LOKEMAR-15147 format. One record per residue (C-alpha): x, y, z; chain; residue in one letter. Coordinates in nm, 4 decimals. Layout:
BEGIN
+----------+----------+----------+-------+------+
|        x |        y |        z | chain | resn |
+----------+----------+----------+-------+------+
|        X |        Y |        Z |     A |    A |
...
+----------+----------+----------+-------+------+
***
This chain:
BEGIN
+----------+----------+----------+-------+------+
|        x |        y |        z | chain | resn |
+----------+----------+----------+-------+------+
|   0.6156 |  -2.9401 |  -0.3862 |     A |    X |
|   0.9109 |  -2.8893 |  -0.1542 |     A |    X |
|   0.8438 |  -2.6622 |   0.1416 |     A |    X |
|   1.1478 |  -2.5270 |   0.3248 |     A |    X |
|   1.1907 |  -2.3699 |   0.6645 |     A |    X |
|   1.0852 |  -2.4377 |   1.0187 |     A |    X |
|   0.7713 |  -2.4718 |   1.2289 |     A |    X |
|   0.7850 |  -2.4600 |   1.6091 |     A |    X |
|   0.6084 |  -2.7404 |   1.7953 |     A |    X |
|   0.2427 |  -2.6558 |   1.8327 |     A |    X |
|   0.2251 |  -2.4672 |   1.5049 |     A |    X |
|   0.2237 |  -2.7708 |   1.2745 |     A |    X |
|  -0.1271 |  -2.6879 |   1.1432 |     A |    X |
|   0.0153 |  -2.3672 |   0.9909 |     A |    X |
|   0.2779 |  -2.5731 |   0.8086 |     A |    X |
|   0.0119 |  -2.8181 |   0.6920 |     A |    X |
|  -0.2096 |  -2.5359 |   0.5641 |     A |    X |
|   0.0875 |  -2.3786 |   0.3850 |     A |    X |
|   0.1736 |  -2.7088 |   0.2107 |     A |    X |
|  -0.1944 |  -2.7614 |   0.1200 |     A |    X |
|  -0.1836 |  -2.4301 |  -0.0717 |     A |    X |
|   0.0571 |  -2.5978 |  -0.3123 |     A |    X |
|  -0.0807 |  -2.9514 |  -0.3098 |     A |    X |
|  -0.4490 |  -2.8693 |  -0.3332 |     A |    X |
|  -0.4991 |  -2.5035 |  -0.4186 |     A |    X |
|  -0.2466 |  -2.4578 |  -0.6963 |     A |    X |
|  -0.0143 |  -2.2089 |  -0.5280 |     A |    X |
|   0.3017 |  -2.1476 |  -0.7357 |     A |    X |
|   0.5246 |  -1.9773 |  -0.4829 |     A |    X |
|   0.4884 |  -1.8240 |  -0.1402 |     A |    X |
|   0.6394 |  -1.7631 |   0.1990 |     A |    X |
|   0.4994 |  -1.7125 |   0.5451 |     A |    X |
|   0.6485 |  -1.6010 |   0.8749 |     A |    X |
|   0.4506 |  -1.5965 |   1.1998 |     A |    X |
|   0.5661 |  -1.4354 |   1.5225 |     A |    X |
|   0.4206 |  -1.4970 |   1.8639 |     A |    X |
|   0.5263 |  -1.2877 |   2.1603 |     A |    X |
|   0.8196 |  -1.1539 |   1.9586 |     A |    X |
|   0.9503 |  -1.4986 |   1.8620 |     A |    X |
|   0.9377 |  -1.6475 |   1.5131 |     A |    X |
|   0.7322 |  -1.9680 |   1.5331 |     A |    X |
|   0.6802 |  -2.0292 |   1.1608 |     A |    X |
|   0.9235 |  -1.9527 |   0.8782 |     A |    X |
|   0.8323 |  -2.1331 |   0.5541 |     A |    X |
|   0.8820 |  -2.0859 |   0.1815 |     A |    X |
|   0.8341 |  -2.2977 |  -0.1270 |     A |    X |
|   0.7531 |  -2.3111 |  -0.4945 |     A |    X |
|   0.8864 |  -2.0784 |  -0.7588 |     A |    X |
|   0.9282 |  -1.7016 |  -0.7723 |     A |    X |
|   0.8500 |  -1.6707 |  -1.1431 |     A |    X |
|   0.5595 |  -1.7707 |  -1.3630 |     A |    X |
|   0.7384 |  -2.0425 |  -1.5555 |     A |    X |
|   0.8656 |  -2.2134 |  -1.2405 |     A |    X |
|   1.2305 |  -2.1823 |  -1.3331 |     A |    X |
|   1.3559 |  -1.9899 |  -1.0315 |     A |    X |
|   1.2914 |  -2.1396 |  -0.6860 |     A |    X |
|   1.1458 |  -1.9342 |  -0.4045 |     A |    X |
|   1.4252 |  -1.8773 |  -0.1560 |     A |    X |
|   1.4500 |  -1.7375 |   0.1947 |     A |    X |
|   1.4304 |  -1.3626 |   0.1522 |     A |    X |
|   1.2628 |  -1.3558 |  -0.1918 |     A |    X |
|   1.0983 |  -1.0120 |  -0.2217 |     A |    X |
|   0.7209 |  -1.0092 |  -0.2624 |     A |    X |
|   0.4720 |  -0.7474 |  -0.3750 |     A |    X |
|   0.2192 |  -0.6784 |  -0.0995 |     A |    X |
|  -0.0263 |  -0.4776 |  -0.3123 |     A |    X |
|  -0.3082 |  -0.3172 |  -0.1105 |     A |    X |
|  -0.1299 |  -0.3777 |   0.2194 |     A |    X |
|   0.0782 |  -0.0727 |   0.1292 |     A |    X |
|  -0.2320 |   0.1440 |   0.1678 |     A |    X |
|  -0.2058 |   0.0900 |   0.5430 |     A |    X |
|   0.1533 |   0.2099 |   0.5378 |     A |    X |
|   0.0541 |   0.5150 |   0.3317 |     A |    X |
|  -0.2255 |   0.5904 |   0.5775 |     A |    X |
|   0.0229 |   0.5567 |   0.8635 |     A |    X |
|   0.2393 |   0.8232 |   0.6970 |     A |    X |
|  -0.0505 |   1.0687 |   0.6897 |     A |    X |
|  -0.1365 |   0.9869 |   1.0500 |     A |    X |
|   0.2239 |   1.0313 |   1.1600 |     A |    X |
|   0.2326 |   1.3714 |   0.9842 |     A |    X |
|  -0.0899 |   1.4582 |   1.1711 |     A |    X |
|   0.0614 |   1.3373 |   1.4994 |     A |    X |
|   0.3632 |   1.5615 |   1.4393 |     A |    X |
|   0.1397 |   1.8601 |   1.3707 |     A |    X |
|   0.2360 |   1.8835 |   1.0025 |     A |    X |
|  -0.0991 |   1.7809 |   0.8544 |     A |    X |
|  -0.4550 |   1.8666 |   0.9626 |     A |    X |
|  -0.7004 |   1.5823 |   0.9010 |     A |    X |
|  -0.9904 |   1.8301 |   0.9004 |     A |    X |
|  -0.8297 |   2.0608 |   0.6463 |     A |    X |
|  -0.9361 |   2.0535 |   0.2819 |     A |    X |
|  -0.6931 |   1.8630 |   0.0592 |     A |    X |
|  -0.6750 |   2.1813 |  -0.1504 |     A |    X |
|  -0.5100 |   2.3648 |   0.1415 |     A |    X |
|  -0.1991 |   2.1547 |   0.0701 |     A |    X |
|  -0.2576 |   2.0739 |  -0.2957 |     A |    X |
|  -0.4396 |   2.3691 |  -0.4620 |     A |    X |
|  -0.4831 |   2.1942 |  -0.7988 |     A |    X |
|  -0.6946 |   1.9297 |  -0.6256 |     A |    X |
|  -0.9814 |   2.1777 |  -0.5787 |     A |    X |
|  -1.0823 |   2.1289 |  -0.9455 |     A |    X |
|  -1.4061 |   1.9706 |  -1.0629 |     A |    X |
|  -1.6016 |   1.9986 |  -0.7368 |     A |    X |
|  -1.3460 |   1.8535 |  -0.4983 |     A |    X |
|  -1.2762 |   2.1769 |  -0.3078 |     A |    X |
|  -1.4428 |   2.0482 |   0.0131 |     A |    X |
|  -1.2632 |   1.7100 |   0.0182 |     A |    X |
|  -1.0959 |   1.6750 |   0.3589 |     A |    X |
|  -0.7710 |   1.4948 |   0.4281 |     A |    X |
|  -0.9683 |   1.2522 |   0.6462 |     A |    X |
|  -1.1854 |   1.1723 |   0.3388 |     A |    X |
|  -0.8698 |   1.0589 |   0.1576 |     A |    X |
|  -0.7757 |   0.8332 |   0.4497 |     A |    X |
|  -1.1245 |   0.6817 |   0.4652 |     A |    X |
|  -1.1694 |   0.6175 |   0.0900 |     A |    X |
|  -1.4424 |   0.8840 |   0.0860 |     A |    X |
|  -1.2773 |   1.1318 |  -0.1509 |     A |    X |
|  -1.5026 |   1.0332 |  -0.4417 |     A |    X |
|  -1.2221 |   0.9609 |  -0.6900 |     A |    X |
|  -1.1694 |   0.5831 |  -0.6786 |     A |    X |
|  -1.0966 |   0.5625 |  -1.0529 |     A |    X |
|  -1.0014 |   0.7909 |  -1.3399 |     A |    X |
|  -1.2277 |   0.8575 |  -1.6355 |     A |    X |
|  -0.9291 |   0.7940 |  -1.8648 |     A |    X |
|  -0.7029 |   0.5161 |  -1.7471 |     A |    X |
|  -0.3337 |   0.6046 |  -1.7602 |     A |    X |
|  -0.0840 |   0.4136 |  -1.9649 |     A |    X |
|   0.1790 |   0.2245 |  -1.7592 |     A |    X |
|   0.4354 |   0.4959 |  -1.8362 |     A |    X |
|   0.1946 |   0.7714 |  -1.7274 |     A |    X |
|   0.0966 |   0.5800 |  -1.4118 |     A |    X |
|   0.4634 |   0.5421 |  -1.3137 |     A |    X |
|   0.5094 |   0.9219 |  -1.3290 |     A |    X |
|   0.3963 |   1.0633 |  -0.9931 |     A |    X |
|   0.3445 |   1.4104 |  -1.1440 |     A |    X |
|   0.1148 |   1.2848 |  -1.4209 |     A |    X |
|  -0.0765 |   1.0551 |  -1.1839 |     A |    X |
|  -0.1311 |   1.3341 |  -0.9301 |     A |    X |
|  -0.2361 |   1.5756 |  -1.2059 |     A |    X |
|  -0.4893 |   1.3249 |  -1.3414 |     A |    X |
|  -0.6403 |   1.2759 |  -0.9951 |     A |    X |
|  -0.6485 |   1.6524 |  -0.9343 |     A |    X |
|  -0.8364 |   1.7068 |  -1.2626 |     A |    X |
|  -1.0816 |   1.4175 |  -1.2091 |     A |    X |
|  -1.4418 |   1.5000 |  -1.1245 |     A |    X |
|  -1.5642 |   1.3038 |  -0.8222 |     A |    X |
|  -1.7983 |   1.0080 |  -0.8699 |     A |    X |
|  -1.9912 |   1.1300 |  -0.5617 |     A |    X |
|  -1.9794 |   1.4331 |  -0.3380 |     A |    X |
|  -1.6576 |   1.3895 |  -0.1390 |     A |    X |
|  -1.7203 |   1.2830 |   0.2206 |     A |    X |
|  -2.0742 |   1.1572 |   0.1609 |     A |    X |
|  -2.0094 |   0.7999 |   0.0509 |     A |    X |
|  -1.7415 |   0.5346 |   0.0514 |     A |    X |
|  -1.5662 |   0.3462 |  -0.2264 |     A |    X |
|  -1.2346 |   0.1666 |  -0.2235 |     A |    X |
|  -0.9785 |   0.3957 |  -0.3924 |     A |    X |
|  -0.7681 |   0.1041 |  -0.5179 |     A |    X |
|  -0.6483 |   0.2892 |  -0.8289 |     A |    X |
|  -0.5935 |   0.6386 |  -0.6902 |     A |    X |
|  -0.4922 |   0.6036 |  -0.3248 |     A |    X |
|  -0.1216 |   0.6130 |  -0.3955 |     A |    X |
|  -0.1475 |   0.9420 |  -0.5852 |     A |    X |
|  -0.3794 |   1.0950 |  -0.3252 |     A |    X |
|  -0.1622 |   1.0085 |  -0.0276 |     A |    X |
|   0.1677 |   1.0458 |  -0.2124 |     A |    X |
|   0.0906 |   1.3962 |  -0.3367 |     A |    X |
|  -0.0239 |   1.5092 |   0.0099 |     A |    X |
|   0.3047 |   1.3817 |   0.1587 |     A |    X |
|   0.5064 |   1.5516 |  -0.1135 |     A |    X |
|   0.3230 |   1.8831 |  -0.0697 |     A |    X |
|   0.3611 |   1.8754 |   0.3089 |     A |    X |
|   0.7195 |   1.7441 |   0.3410 |     A |    X |
|   0.8861 |   1.8045 |   0.0058 |     A |    X |
|   0.9707 |   1.4312 |  -0.0105 |     A |    X |
|   0.8110 |   1.1497 |  -0.2026 |     A |    X |
|   0.6085 |   0.9103 |   0.0075 |     A |    X |
|   0.8649 |   0.6396 |  -0.0733 |     A |    X |
|   1.1524 |   0.8505 |   0.0582 |     A |    X |
|   0.9491 |   0.9438 |   0.3659 |     A |    X |
|   0.8697 |   0.5796 |   0.4421 |     A |    X |
|   1.2327 |   0.4761 |   0.3867 |     A |    X |
|   1.3688 |   0.7476 |   0.6144 |     A |    X |
|   1.1005 |   0.7719 |   0.8833 |     A |    X |
|   0.9577 |   0.4185 |   0.9115 |     A |    X |
|   1.1748 |   0.1539 |   0.7425 |     A |    X |
|   1.5218 |   0.2736 |   0.8475 |     A |    X |
|   1.4401 |   0.3238 |   1.2166 |     A |    X |
|   1.2683 |  -0.0158 |   1.2272 |     A |    X |
|   1.5433 |  -0.1908 |   1.0307 |     A |    X |
|   1.2723 |  -0.2990 |   0.7841 |     A |    X |
|   1.3122 |  -0.3761 |   0.4154 |     A |    X |
|   1.0109 |  -0.2043 |   0.2618 |     A |    X |
|   1.0125 |  -0.0183 |  -0.0639 |     A |    X |
+----------+----------+----------+-------+------+
***
């Protein structure tokens, strides 16, 4: 497998590990960039960007980061708190009245941030079209009964975190979380994140 890019002297083990992902571990396509003290010391890419291997991975190929976006979503809520627009100790229902349904009336905003809201999954999974509709997703989460009393236990909210945080942002700011991130985080930082 061809690996492209550069590795600064002293960081060769990173390049070797990256190449091993293809040679030994079956990686199809990937990229890695490492910065040290503000300087790029590793910038590598290789493989293909599609399942059938027809399109090569190139410098700048976009990549899904999956659960890493939860940290960005949490940062939005914390920035709103820092600006005095959101109270972490307020019930979610203070911003999103429909969320009070099915025993979730005492769920705090901080419970959402900490994966303690008690709604990690939906009783009825949404179709892809429903899941892509932020109104339908938020309504499904609002109607969902909690799996445990909110704030008393922890469970990774992998399937509902985007609707929980996104709807809070929309209720507080009038913008989607995507628009908020684009305008308040990505644009000022010159970042390409969507």
